N, CA and C atoms as an extended XYZ file, in Angstrom:
573
Properties=species:S:1:pos:R:3:atomname:S:1:resname:S:1:resid:I:1 pbc="F F F"
N        13.359       16.583       -4.668 N   UNK     1
C        13.036       15.009       -4.622 CA  UNK     1
C        13.421       14.379       -3.673 C   UNK     1
N        12.861       13.331       -3.009 N   UNK     2
C        13.403       12.552       -1.657 CA  UNK     2
C        14.324       11.404       -2.598 C   UNK     2
N        15.649       11.377       -2.095 N   UNK     3
C        16.307       10.186       -2.681 CA  UNK     3
C        16.022        8.914       -2.321 C   UNK     3
N        15.992        8.091       -3.071 N   UNK     4
C        15.963        6.622       -2.796 CA  UNK     4
C        16.187        6.202       -1.604 C   UNK     4
N        17.537        6.253       -1.405 N   UNK     5
C        18.437        5.898       -0.289 CA  UNK     5
C        17.950        5.890        1.065 C   UNK     5
N        17.385        7.653        0.946 N   UNK     6
C        16.933        7.906        2.292 CA  UNK     6
C        15.530        7.406        2.392 C   UNK     6
N        14.648        7.366        1.595 N   UNK     7
C        13.295        6.750        1.568 CA  UNK     7
C        13.369        5.313        2.056 C   UNK     7
N        14.191        4.376        1.526 N   UNK     8
C        14.458        3.053        1.816 CA  UNK     8
C        14.941        3.006        3.324 C   UNK     8
N        16.037        3.673        3.817 N   UNK     9
C        16.284        3.631        4.916 CA  UNK     9
C        15.247        4.176        5.812 C   UNK     9
N        14.455        5.119        5.758 N   UNK    10
C        13.401        5.296        6.451 CA  UNK    10
C        12.521        4.176        6.744 C   UNK    10
N        12.114        3.469        5.519 N   UNK    11
C        10.909        2.709        5.634 CA  UNK    11
C        11.775        1.357        6.559 C   UNK    11
N        13.052        1.183        6.525 N   UNK    12
C        13.739        0.222        7.255 CA  UNK    12
C        13.740        0.483        8.674 C   UNK    12
N        13.485        1.797        9.262 N   UNK    13
C        13.299        2.016       10.655 CA  UNK    13
C        11.983        2.255       10.891 C   UNK    13
N        10.877        1.868       10.069 N   UNK    14
C         9.579        2.097       10.579 CA  UNK    14
C         9.130        3.634       10.289 C   UNK    14
N         9.710        4.233        9.431 N   UNK    15
C         9.392        5.660        9.120 CA  UNK    15
C         8.812        6.052        7.570 C   UNK    15
N         8.048        6.710        7.486 N   UNK    16
C         7.641        7.051        6.362 CA  UNK    16
C         7.265        8.637        6.120 C   UNK    16
N         7.483        9.283        4.879 N   UNK    17
C         7.159       10.514        4.672 CA  UNK    17
C         5.707       11.058        4.045 C   UNK    17
N         5.191       12.257        4.230 N   UNK    18
C         3.994       12.894        4.007 CA  UNK    18
C         4.084       14.230        3.863 C   UNK    18
N         3.524       14.680        2.848 N   UNK    19
C         3.422       16.119        2.609 CA  UNK    19
C         2.520       16.829        3.466 C   UNK    19
N         2.811       17.729        4.554 N   UNK    20
C         2.019       18.169        5.476 CA  UNK    20
C         1.252       19.316        5.344 C   UNK    20
N         1.369       20.136        4.363 N   UNK    21
C         0.822       21.251        4.007 CA  UNK    21
C         0.734       21.702        2.465 C   UNK    21
N         0.114       22.652        1.929 N   UNK    22
C        -0.255       22.900        0.576 CA  UNK    22
C         0.943       23.390       -0.121 C   UNK    22
N         2.282       23.581        0.451 N   UNK    23
C         3.590       23.877        0.046 CA  UNK    23
C         4.325       22.713       -0.375 C   UNK    23
N         3.923       21.449        0.188 N   UNK    24
C         4.669       20.262        0.033 CA  UNK    24
C         5.648       19.901        0.940 C   UNK    24
N         5.682       20.541        2.118 N   UNK    25
C         6.819       20.509        3.204 CA  UNK    25
C         6.398       19.123        3.574 C   UNK    25
N         7.543       18.348        3.914 N   UNK    26
C         7.300       16.691        4.135 CA  UNK    26
C         7.584       16.532        5.683 C   UNK    26
N         6.576       15.996        6.235 N   UNK    27
C         6.791       15.260        7.501 CA  UNK    27
C         7.357       13.904        7.586 C   UNK    27
N         8.018       13.351        8.652 N   UNK    28
C         8.093       11.785        8.800 CA  UNK    28
C         7.554       11.499       10.031 C   UNK    28
N         6.926       10.232        9.610 N   UNK    29
C         6.030        9.522       10.736 CA  UNK    29
C         6.268        8.299       11.176 C   UNK    29
N         5.842        7.761       12.392 N   UNK    30
C         6.191        6.603       12.622 CA  UNK    30
C         4.970        6.160       13.903 C   UNK    30
N         3.982        5.767       13.531 N   UNK    31
C         2.867        5.887       14.552 CA  UNK    31
C         2.876        4.860       15.418 C   UNK    31
N         2.548        5.045       16.580 N   UNK    32
C         2.408        4.167       17.735 CA  UNK    32
C         0.951        4.207       18.216 C   UNK    32
N         0.081        3.327       18.365 N   UNK    33
C         0.321        2.140       17.489 CA  UNK    33
C         0.276        2.116       15.819 C   UNK    33
N         0.699        0.752       15.397 N   UNK    34
C         1.082        0.677       13.974 CA  UNK    34
C        -0.044       -0.457       13.538 C   UNK    34
N        -0.683       -0.119       12.410 N   UNK    35
C        -1.743       -0.868       11.564 CA  UNK    35
C        -1.239       -2.002       10.943 C   UNK    35
N        -1.400       -3.052       10.896 N   UNK    36
C        -1.045       -3.982        9.949 CA  UNK    36
C        -1.961       -5.012        9.579 C   UNK    36
N        -2.027       -5.596        8.203 N   UNK    37
C        -3.040       -6.446        7.709 CA  UNK    37
C        -2.305       -7.929        7.874 C   UNK    37
N        -3.204       -8.768        8.600 N   UNK    38
C        -2.506      -10.056        8.571 CA  UNK    38
C        -2.561      -10.886        7.266 C   UNK    38
N        -1.488      -11.224        6.967 N   UNK    39
C        -1.264      -12.258        5.778 CA  UNK    39
C        -1.613      -13.703        5.951 C   UNK    39
N        -2.090      -14.066        7.132 N   UNK    40
C        -2.561      -15.533        7.496 CA  UNK    40
C        -4.127      -15.594        7.401 C   UNK    40
N        -4.636      -16.717        8.151 N   UNK    41
C        -5.777      -17.004        8.234 CA  UNK    41
C        -6.838      -15.739        8.838 C   UNK    41
N        -6.303      -14.671        9.454 N   UNK    42
C        -6.698      -13.676       10.111 CA  UNK    42
C        -7.295      -12.795        9.331 C   UNK    42
N        -6.797      -12.946        7.893 N   UNK    43
C        -7.193      -11.777        7.152 CA  UNK    43
C        -8.803      -12.244        6.663 C   UNK    43
N        -9.657      -11.111        6.717 N   UNK    44
C       -11.122      -11.583        6.431 CA  UNK    44
C       -11.441      -10.969        5.407 C   UNK    44
N       -12.170      -11.615        4.632 N   UNK    45
C       -12.987      -11.295        3.308 CA  UNK    45
C       -14.286      -11.006        3.222 C   UNK    45
N       -14.730       -9.825        3.440 N   UNK    46
C       -16.311       -9.454        3.726 CA  UNK    46
C       -17.040      -10.039        2.904 C   UNK    46
N       -18.155      -10.553        3.134 N   UNK    47
C       -19.098      -11.542        2.519 CA  UNK    47
C       -19.561      -10.533        1.225 C   UNK    47
N       -20.047       -9.349        0.985 N   UNK    48
C       -20.335       -8.774       -0.090 CA  UNK    48
C       -19.370       -8.895       -1.174 C   UNK    48
N       -18.058       -8.722       -0.735 N   UNK    49
C       -16.780       -8.716       -1.468 CA  UNK    49
C       -16.541       -9.826       -2.037 C   UNK    49
N       -16.837      -11.076       -1.488 N   UNK    50
C       -16.737      -12.443       -2.132 CA  UNK    50
C       -17.697      -12.602       -3.146 C   UNK    50
N       -18.726      -12.018       -3.160 N   UNK    51
C       -19.859      -12.437       -3.984 CA  UNK    51
C       -19.266      -11.284       -5.615 C   UNK    51
N       -18.838      -10.191       -5.097 N   UNK    52
C       -18.109       -9.243       -6.530 CA  UNK    52
C       -17.138       -9.810       -6.825 C   UNK    52
N       -16.156      -10.823       -6.084 N   UNK    53
C       -14.932      -11.287       -6.762 CA  UNK    53
C       -15.476      -12.570       -7.519 C   UNK    53
N       -16.466      -13.507       -7.197 N   UNK    54
C       -17.253      -14.474       -7.938 CA  UNK    54
C       -17.591      -13.880       -9.427 C   UNK    54
N       -18.271      -12.787       -9.443 N   UNK    55
C       -18.704      -12.178      -10.622 CA  UNK    55
C       -17.699      -11.851      -11.649 C   UNK    55
N       -16.424      -11.227      -11.088 N   UNK    56
C       -15.071      -10.991      -12.027 CA  UNK    56
C       -15.588       -9.747      -12.936 C   UNK    56
N       -15.957       -8.706      -12.277 N   UNK    57
C       -16.446       -7.786      -13.004 CA  UNK    57
C       -15.335       -6.788      -13.426 C   UNK    57
N       -13.985       -7.337      -12.503 N   UNK    58
C       -12.705       -6.280      -12.883 CA  UNK    58
C       -11.389       -7.185      -13.490 C   UNK    58
N       -10.838       -6.595      -14.059 N   UNK    59
C        -9.305       -7.194      -14.279 CA  UNK    59
C        -8.302       -6.481      -13.369 C   UNK    59
N        -7.263       -7.262      -13.005 N   UNK    60
C        -6.644       -6.936      -12.304 CA  UNK    60
C        -4.987       -7.057      -12.653 C   UNK    60
N        -4.109       -5.909      -12.654 N   UNK    61
C        -2.915       -6.110      -13.249 CA  UNK    61
C        -2.019       -5.517      -11.991 C   UNK    61
N        -0.527       -5.899      -12.107 N   UNK    62
C         0.516       -5.371      -11.440 CA  UNK    62
C         1.380       -4.222      -12.132 C   UNK    62
N         1.677       -3.368      -11.770 N   UNK    63
C         3.009       -2.596      -12.053 CA  UNK    63
C         2.861       -2.426      -13.522 C   UNK    63
N         1.538       -1.928      -13.965 N   UNK    64
C         1.262       -1.575      -15.285 CA  UNK    64
C         1.141       -0.064      -15.634 C   UNK    64
N         0.837        0.593      -14.685 N   UNK    65
C         0.783        2.169      -14.705 CA  UNK    65
C         0.824        2.743      -13.394 C   UNK    65
N         1.843        2.523      -12.824 N   UNK    66
C         2.265        3.054      -11.787 CA  UNK    66
C         1.749        4.534      -11.357 C   UNK    66
N         2.341        5.409      -12.191 N   UNK    67
C         2.026        6.838      -12.238 CA  UNK    67
C         0.800        7.214      -12.036 C   UNK    67
N        -0.187        6.578      -12.582 N   UNK    68
C        -1.822        6.857      -12.950 CA  UNK    68
C        -2.106        6.398      -11.451 C   UNK    68
N        -1.843        5.167      -11.151 N   UNK    69
C        -2.364        5.004       -9.835 CA  UNK    69
C        -2.149        6.140       -8.868 C   UNK    69
N        -0.665        6.287       -8.424 N   UNK    70
C        -0.380        7.258       -7.693 CA  UNK    70
C        -1.275        8.658       -7.932 C   UNK    70
N        -1.239        9.045       -9.262 N   UNK    71
C        -1.984       10.410       -9.551 CA  UNK    71
C        -3.485       10.340       -8.925 C   UNK    71
N        -3.952        9.023       -9.181 N   UNK    72
C        -5.313        8.698       -8.503 CA  UNK    72
C        -5.524        8.722       -7.296 C   UNK    72
N        -4.611        8.296       -6.494 N   UNK    73
C        -4.626        8.351       -5.210 CA  UNK    73
C        -4.476        9.473       -4.317 C   UNK    73
N        -3.701       10.391       -5.363 N   UNK    74
C        -3.640       11.628       -4.978 CA  UNK    74
C        -4.832       12.770       -5.188 C   UNK    74
N        -5.598       12.235       -6.256 N   UNK    75
C        -6.982       13.189       -6.479 CA  UNK    75
C        -8.089       13.176       -5.742 C   UNK    75
N        -7.971       13.745       -4.255 N   UNK    76
C        -8.948       13.595       -3.330 CA  UNK    76
C        -9.509       14.934       -2.899 C   UNK    76
N       -11.063       14.780       -2.618 N   UNK    77
C       -11.618       16.300       -2.553 CA  UNK    77
C       -11.147       16.586       -1.064 C   UNK    77
N       -10.867       15.752       -0.339 N   UNK    78
C       -10.588       15.980        1.143 CA  UNK    78
C        -8.777       16.594        1.282 C   UNK    78
N        -8.221       16.742        0.046 N   UNK    79
C        -6.918       17.166        0.562 CA  UNK    79
C        -6.067       15.874        0.320 C   UNK    79
N        -4.561       16.068        0.164 N   UNK    80
C        -3.740       14.930       -0.163 CA  UNK    80
C        -2.409       15.281        0.428 C   UNK    80
N        -1.852       14.099        1.059 N   UNK    81
C        -0.420       14.004        1.656 CA  UNK    81
C         0.451       14.038        0.173 C   UNK    81
N         0.140       13.692       -0.944 N   UNK    82
C         0.773       13.256       -1.966 CA  UNK    82
C         1.310       14.397       -3.040 C   UNK    82
N         2.186       14.911       -2.582 N   UNK    83
C         2.641       16.298       -3.279 CA  UNK    83
C         3.354       16.029       -4.619 C   UNK    83
N         3.448       16.742       -5.275 N   UNK    84
C         4.335       16.465       -6.547 CA  UNK    84
C         5.742       15.855       -6.291 C   UNK    84
N         6.444       16.230       -5.160 N   UNK    85
C         7.600       15.719       -4.820 CA  UNK    85
C         7.622       14.437       -4.460 C   UNK    85
N         6.612       13.923       -3.647 N   UNK    86
C         6.342       12.751       -3.164 CA  UNK    86
C         5.957       11.856       -4.380 C   UNK    86
N         5.095       12.161       -5.302 N   UNK    87
C         4.829       11.678       -6.591 CA  UNK    87
C         6.103       11.154       -7.430 C   UNK    87
N         6.776       12.251       -7.570 N   UNK    88
C         8.144       11.919       -8.464 CA  UNK    88
C         9.286       11.149       -7.847 C   UNK    88
N         9.217       11.264       -6.103 N   UNK    89
C        10.133       10.458       -5.623 CA  UNK    89
C         9.594        9.034       -5.711 C   UNK    89
N         8.351        8.484       -5.531 N   UNK    90
C         8.011        7.200       -5.687 CA  UNK    90
C         7.926        6.611       -6.704 C   UNK    90
N         7.686        7.524       -7.995 N   UNK    91
C         7.858        7.018       -9.403 CA  UNK    91
C         9.491        6.669       -9.718 C   UNK    91
N        10.366        7.195       -9.018 N   UNK    92
C        11.711        7.059       -9.158 CA  UNK    92
C        12.135        5.770       -8.330 C   UNK    92
N        11.367        5.498       -7.303 N   UNK    93
C        11.241        4.157       -6.367 CA  UNK    93
C        10.755        2.906       -7.268 C   UNK    93
N         9.704        3.210       -7.933 N   UNK    94
C         9.245        2.347       -8.750 CA  UNK    94
C        10.049        1.834       -9.821 C   UNK    94
N        10.576        2.746      -10.546 N   UNK    95
C        11.565        2.406      -11.678 CA  UNK    95
C        12.938        1.925      -11.078 C   UNK    95
N        13.095        1.857       -9.867 N   UNK    96
C        14.145        1.177       -9.355 CA  UNK    96
C        13.874       -0.307       -8.697 C   UNK    96
N        12.560       -0.486       -9.150 N   UNK    97
C        12.055       -1.756       -8.625 CA  UNK    97
C        11.573       -1.844       -6.911 C   UNK    97
N        11.297       -0.410       -6.346 N   UNK    98
C        11.177       -0.962       -4.718 CA  UNK    98
C         9.537       -0.340       -4.459 C   UNK    98
N         8.864        0.118       -5.481 N   UNK    99
C         7.558        0.654       -5.332 CA  UNK    99
C         6.619        0.150       -6.403 C   UNK    99
N         5.626       -0.391       -5.782 N   UNK   100
C         4.589       -1.249       -6.912 CA  UNK   100
C         3.128       -0.704       -7.078 C   UNK   100
N         2.582       -1.134       -7.939 N   UNK   101
C         1.097       -0.665       -7.900 CA  UNK   101
C         0.335       -1.871       -8.092 C   UNK   101
N        -0.791       -1.943       -7.767 N   UNK   102
C        -1.881       -2.875       -8.496 CA  UNK   102
C        -3.102       -2.127       -8.861 C   UNK   102
N        -3.342       -2.656      -10.072 N   UNK   103
C        -4.321       -1.656      -10.889 CA  UNK   103
C        -5.471       -2.664      -11.306 C   UNK   103
N        -6.711       -2.058      -10.975 N   UNK   104
C        -8.103       -2.740      -11.123 CA  UNK   104
C        -8.544       -2.084      -12.245 C   UNK   104
N        -8.850       -2.688      -13.370 N   UNK   105
C        -9.436       -2.076      -14.579 CA  UNK   105
C       -11.066       -2.562      -14.757 C   UNK   105
N       -11.806       -1.846      -15.565 N   UNK   106
C       -13.275       -2.352      -15.858 CA  UNK   106
C       -13.275       -1.622      -17.352 C   UNK   106
N       -13.663       -2.418      -18.342 N   UNK   107
C       -13.785       -2.134      -19.541 CA  UNK   107
C       -12.522       -1.098      -20.192 C   UNK   107
N       -11.432       -1.558      -19.768 N   UNK   108
C       -10.121       -0.733      -20.138 CA  UNK   108
C       -10.054        0.380      -19.326 C   UNK   108
N       -10.937        1.019      -18.529 N   UNK   109
C       -10.505        2.200      -17.611 CA  UNK   109
C        -9.900        1.781      -16.121 C   UNK   109
N        -8.948        2.447      -15.783 N   UNK   110
C        -8.483        2.356      -14.380 CA  UNK   110
C        -9.503        2.905      -13.401 C   UNK   110
N       -10.168        1.676      -12.588 N   UNK   111
C       -10.959        2.046      -11.633 CA  UNK   111
C       -10.853        1.755      -10.315 C   UNK   111
N        -9.770        1.568      -10.196 N   UNK   112
C        -9.384        1.393       -8.676 CA  UNK   112
C        -7.785        0.896       -8.478 C   UNK   112
N        -7.205        1.027       -7.275 N   UNK   113
C        -5.969        0.440       -7.355 CA  UNK   113
C        -5.302        0.866       -5.985 C   UNK   113
N        -3.911        0.463       -5.854 N   UNK   114
C        -3.186        0.867       -4.843 CA  UNK   114
C        -1.743        1.016       -4.938 C   UNK   114
N        -0.951        1.614       -4.089 N   UNK   115
C         0.349        1.328       -4.412 CA  UNK   115
C         1.154        1.370       -3.049 C   UNK   115
N         2.570        0.811       -2.985 N   UNK   116
C         3.248        0.884       -1.808 CA  UNK   116
C         4.646        0.349       -1.901 C   UNK   116
N         5.562        0.255       -1.224 N   UNK   117
C         6.784        0.040       -1.010 CA  UNK   117
C         7.205       -1.300       -0.731 C   UNK   117
N         8.278       -1.734       -1.252 N   UNK   118
C         8.676       -3.426       -0.998 CA  UNK   118
C         9.942       -3.252       -0.504 C   UNK   118
N        10.227       -3.980        0.617 N   UNK   119
C        11.765       -4.048        0.889 CA  UNK   119
C        11.479       -5.765        1.603 C   UNK   119
N        12.470       -6.697        0.962 N   UNK   120
C        12.526       -7.943        1.657 CA  UNK   120
C        11.285       -8.558        1.561 C   UNK   120
N        10.746       -8.957        2.743 N   UNK   121
C         9.360       -9.540        2.821 CA  UNK   121
C         8.203       -8.805        3.387 C   UNK   121
N         8.575       -7.380        3.214 N   UNK   122
C         7.616       -6.324        3.836 CA  UNK   122
C         7.103       -5.530        2.641 C   UNK   122
N         5.869       -5.399        2.759 N   UNK   123
C         5.302       -4.487        1.967 CA  UNK   123
C         4.384       -3.152        2.662 C   UNK   123
N         4.894       -1.813        2.309 N   UNK   124
C         4.204       -1.179        3.086 CA  UNK   124
C         3.402        0.000        2.155 C   UNK   124
N         1.980       -0.382        2.451 N   UNK   125
C         0.693        0.120        1.693 CA  UNK   125
C         0.887        1.633        1.859 C   UNK   125
N         0.756        2.233        0.850 N   UNK   126
C         0.745        3.752        0.919 CA  UNK   126
C        -0.610        4.600        0.660 C   UNK   126
N        -1.124        3.969       -0.370 N   UNK   127
C        -2.614        4.827       -0.432 CA  UNK   127
C        -3.365        3.913       -1.733 C   UNK   127
N        -4.594        3.852       -1.896 N   UNK   128
C        -5.488        3.349       -2.331 CA  UNK   128
C        -6.737        4.320       -3.028 C   UNK   128
N        -7.244        3.733       -4.082 N   UNK   129
C        -8.327        4.638       -4.580 CA  UNK   129
C        -9.283        3.830       -5.281 C   UNK   129
N       -10.546        4.342       -5.679 N   UNK   130
C       -11.654        3.576       -6.372 CA  UNK   130
C       -12.521        4.674       -6.762 C   UNK   130
N       -12.764        4.078       -8.066 N   UNK   131
C       -13.829        5.093       -9.203 CA  UNK   131
C       -14.925        4.306       -9.311 C   UNK   131
N       -14.922        2.946       -8.660 N   UNK   132
C       -16.121        1.950       -8.985 CA  UNK   132
C       -16.268        1.429       -7.611 C   UNK   132
N       -17.688        0.977       -7.294 N   UNK   133
C       -17.691        0.131       -5.983 CA  UNK   133
C       -16.849       -1.022       -6.028 C   UNK   133
N       -16.098       -1.195       -4.787 N   UNK   134
C       -15.426       -2.317       -4.474 CA  UNK   134
C       -13.949       -2.390       -5.220 C   UNK   134
N       -13.777       -1.387       -6.190 N   UNK   135
C       -12.524       -1.569       -6.803 CA  UNK   135
C       -11.134       -1.595       -5.813 C   UNK   135
N       -11.115       -0.534       -5.125 N   UNK   136
C       -10.114       -0.494       -4.021 CA  UNK   136
C        -9.766       -2.007       -3.416 C   UNK   136
N       -10.884       -2.563       -2.782 N   UNK   137
C       -11.077       -3.852       -2.064 CA  UNK   137
C       -10.308       -4.906       -2.958 C   UNK   137
N       -10.871       -4.962       -4.002 N   UNK   138
C       -10.531       -5.815       -5.123 CA  UNK   138
C        -8.673       -5.912       -5.118 C   UNK   138
N        -8.313       -4.545       -5.035 N   UNK   139
C        -6.798       -4.341       -5.325 CA  UNK   139
C        -6.311       -5.079       -4.153 C   UNK   139
N        -6.858       -4.529       -2.831 N   UNK   140
C        -6.053       -5.141       -1.692 CA  UNK   140
C        -6.138       -6.762       -1.560 C   UNK   140
N        -7.143       -7.280       -1.863 N   UNK   141
C        -7.214       -8.856       -2.099 CA  UNK   141
C        -5.903       -9.505       -3.077 C   UNK   141
N        -6.228       -8.578       -4.093 N   UNK   142
C        -5.133       -9.127       -5.049 CA  UNK   142
C        -3.759       -8.921       -4.441 C   UNK   142
N        -3.521       -7.947       -3.894 N   UNK   143
C        -2.222       -7.643       -3.271 CA  UNK   143
C        -1.850       -8.752       -1.952 C   UNK   143
N        -2.881       -8.951       -1.318 N   UNK   144
C        -2.911       -9.910       -0.110 CA  UNK   144
C        -2.411      -11.163       -0.874 C   UNK   144
N        -3.203      -11.628       -1.882 N   UNK   145
C        -2.662      -13.160       -2.510 CA  UNK   145
C        -1.481      -12.706       -2.805 C   UNK   145
N        -1.199      -11.950       -3.648 N   UNK   146
C         0.324      -11.855       -4.261 CA  UNK   146
C         1.058      -11.982       -2.956 C   UNK   146
N         1.024      -11.212       -1.951 N   UNK   147
C         2.104      -11.368       -0.768 CA  UNK   147
C         2.146      -12.566       -0.146 C   UNK   147
N         0.875      -13.445       -0.148 N   UNK   148
C         0.876      -14.790        0.393 CA  UNK   148
C         1.813      -15.608       -0.335 C   UNK   148
N         1.509      -15.663       -1.799 N   UNK   149
C         2.227      -16.314       -2.580 CA  UNK   149
C         3.568      -16.559       -2.724 C   UNK   149
N         4.042      -15.218       -2.503 N   UNK   150
C         5.612      -14.879       -2.167 CA  UNK   150
C         6.180      -14.830       -0.999 C   UNK   150
N         5.465      -15.338        0.025 N   UNK   151
C         6.059      -15.518        1.514 CA  UNK   151
C         6.442      -14.436        2.217 C   UNK   151
N         5.339      -13.522        1.834 N   UNK   152
C         5.885      -12.011        2.667 CA  UNK   152
C         5.669      -12.171        3.684 C   UNK   152
N         5.754      -11.388        4.784 N   UNK   153
C         5.822      -11.661        6.374 CA  UNK   153
C         4.926      -10.257        7.078 C   UNK   153
N         4.977       -8.979        6.317 N   UNK   154
C         4.444       -7.854        6.885 CA  UNK   154
C         3.842       -7.182        5.532 C   UNK   154
N         2.469       -6.796        6.094 N   UNK   155
C         1.611       -5.848        5.178 CA  UNK   155
C         1.358       -4.901        6.170 C   UNK   155
N         2.108       -3.527        6.173 N   UNK   156
C         1.856       -2.515        6.985 CA  UNK   156
C         0.967       -1.681        6.168 C   UNK   156
N        -0.035       -1.166        7.156 N   UNK   157
C        -1.066        0.056        6.669 CA  UNK   157
C        -0.853        1.298        7.388 C   UNK   157
N         0.291        1.279        8.147 N   UNK   158
C         0.476        2.715        8.815 CA  UNK   158
C        -0.682        2.928        9.809 C   UNK   158
N        -1.773        3.198        9.585 N   UNK   159
C        -2.948        3.756       10.494 CA  UNK   159
C        -3.978        2.826       10.335 C   UNK   159
N        -4.844        2.490       11.445 N   UNK   160
C        -6.104        1.845       11.349 CA  UNK   160
C        -7.171        2.748       10.841 C   UNK   160
N        -7.942        2.107        9.729 N   UNK   161
C        -9.007        2.994        9.097 CA  UNK   161
C       -10.370        2.062        9.461 C   UNK   161
N       -11.735        2.609        9.442 N   UNK   162
C       -12.749        1.619        9.405 CA  UNK   162
C       -12.769        0.715        8.109 C   UNK   162
N       -12.321        1.551        6.860 N   UNK   163
C       -12.104        0.654        5.637 CA  UNK   163
C       -11.391       -0.626        5.872 C   UNK   163
N       -10.184       -0.281        6.176 N   UNK   164
C        -9.262       -1.545        6.250 CA  UNK   164
C        -9.635       -2.686        7.687 C   UNK   164
N       -10.197       -2.000        8.724 N   UNK   165
C       -10.710       -2.794        9.477 CA  UNK   165
C       -11.519       -4.014        9.230 C   UNK   165
N       -12.433       -3.843        8.094 N   UNK   166
C       -13.233       -4.914        7.863 CA  UNK   166
C       -12.244       -6.028        7.219 C   UNK   166
N       -11.215       -6.015        6.837 N   UNK   167
C       -10.308       -7.212        6.419 CA  UNK   167
C        -9.583       -7.774        7.557 C   UNK   167
N        -9.725       -7.373        8.782 N   UNK   168
C        -9.024       -7.839        9.860 CA  UNK   168
C        -7.762       -7.113       10.294 C   UNK   168
N        -7.881       -5.777        9.787 N   UNK   169
C        -6.457       -5.163       10.036 CA  UNK   169
C        -6.462       -4.962       11.740 C   UNK   169
N        -5.324       -4.761       12.236 N   UNK   170
C        -5.157       -4.686       13.694 CA  UNK   170
C        -4.065       -3.774       14.147 C   UNK   170
N        -4.204       -3.177       15.452 N   UNK   171
C        -2.688       -2.364       15.725 CA  UNK   171
C        -1.870       -2.979       16.747 C   UNK   171
N        -0.715       -2.711       16.397 N   UNK   172
C         0.546       -3.245       17.413 CA  UNK   172
C         1.302       -2.175       17.684 C   UNK   172
N         1.902       -2.483       18.877 N   UNK   173
C         2.858       -1.344       19.429 CA  UNK   173
C         4.164       -1.115       18.707 C   UNK   173
N         4.757       -0.025       18.641 N   UNK   174
C         5.662        0.247       17.851 CA  UNK   174
C         6.935       -0.683       18.172 C   UNK   174
N         7.050       -1.148       19.295 N   UNK   175
C         7.991       -2.189       19.393 CA  UNK   175
C         7.931       -3.524       18.961 C   UNK   175
N         6.560       -3.963       18.858 N   UNK   176
C         6.378       -5.038       18.203 CA  UNK   176
C         6.279       -5.093       16.460 C   UNK   176
N         5.887       -3.748       16.311 N   UNK   177
C         6.036       -3.497       14.772 CA  UNK   177
C         7.633       -3.807       14.525 C   UNK   177
N         8.569       -2.760       15.251 N   UNK   178
C         9.820       -3.009       14.899 CA  UNK   178
C        10.371       -4.353       14.811 C   UNK   178
N        10.237       -5.178       15.924 N   UNK   179
C        10.609       -6.365       15.655 CA  UNK   179
C        10.070       -7.314       14.411 C   UNK   179
N         8.935       -7.095       14.172 N   UNK   180
C         8.571       -8.088       12.800 CA  UNK   180
C         9.238       -7.383       11.412 C   UNK   180
N         9.084       -5.851       11.614 N   UNK   181
C         9.746       -5.231       10.301 CA  UNK   181
C        11.370       -5.874       10.280 C   UNK   181
N        12.073       -5.959       11.345 N   UNK   182
C        13.578       -6.515       11.365 CA  UNK   182
C        13.626       -7.981       10.799 C   UNK   182
N        12.617       -8.404       11.110 N   UNK   183
C        12.505      -10.063       10.499 CA  UNK   183
C        12.393      -10.036        9.189 C   UNK   183
N        11.102       -9.012        8.613 N   UNK   184
C        10.796       -9.113        7.220 CA  UNK   184
C        11.857       -8.412        6.370 C   UNK   184
N        12.427       -7.551        6.585 N   UNK   185
C        13.263       -6.604        5.760 CA  UNK   185
C        14.921       -7.807        5.555 C   UNK   185
N        14.702       -8.738        6.623 N   UNK   186
C        15.850       -9.806        6.552 CA  UNK   186
C        15.786      -10.826        5.286 C   UNK   186
N        14.419      -11.035        4.709 N   UNK   187
C        14.319      -12.069        3.554 CA  UNK   187
C        14.574      -11.215        2.323 C   UNK   187
N        14.586      -11.901        1.230 N   UNK   188
C        14.736      -11.452       -0.055 CA  UNK   188
C        13.645      -11.889       -1.091 C   UNK   188
N        12.627      -11.740       -0.669 N   UNK   189
C        11.530      -11.968       -1.582 CA  UNK   189
C        11.188      -11.031       -2.625 C   UNK   189
N        10.612      -11.687       -4.009 N   UNK   190
C        10.322      -10.814       -5.121 CA  UNK   190
C         8.884      -10.402       -5.029 C   UNK   190
N         8.623       -9.059       -5.652 N   UNK   191
C         7.117       -8.980       -5.327 CA  UNK   191
C         6.657       -9.364       -6.553 C   UNK   191
């Protein structure tokens, strides 16, 4: 298992772990450029998702079933970087109050969600999943709203993806990222 202090120190330096093979060997990463989701008015809510949110087909909770969200994120047909060691380590971080989940429910079933790590006014998004159309997007919008309400400075997504680009995600250099990160972890915001 990765010790909590090791994980938190790595995040404070802009580094995160991933299992890199079937044996669960851990690699450490700090992408350049780094992708972030804006928490200001540059955050974009796609038109179709606006309609979904108005219909309110989902219930959203926070930190109600962190292990289930992680297991669902790891259950991918294209392989996963979430090894048993990563799962155990992040569940321990969650129990210590440093990792959080957003759960999306429909009719009592967990149909989407995401999880990540929180330090100061920074949230490091790790992974998301969906079992129903738009469920992971609803989780992301709920996360952004929560971070805005609590004056967070940084929502790190690590890498740019087509899925995240639709929300206004953009890339910055490692140097710019580290400057924002330093400022963000200097605050003491509650998730």
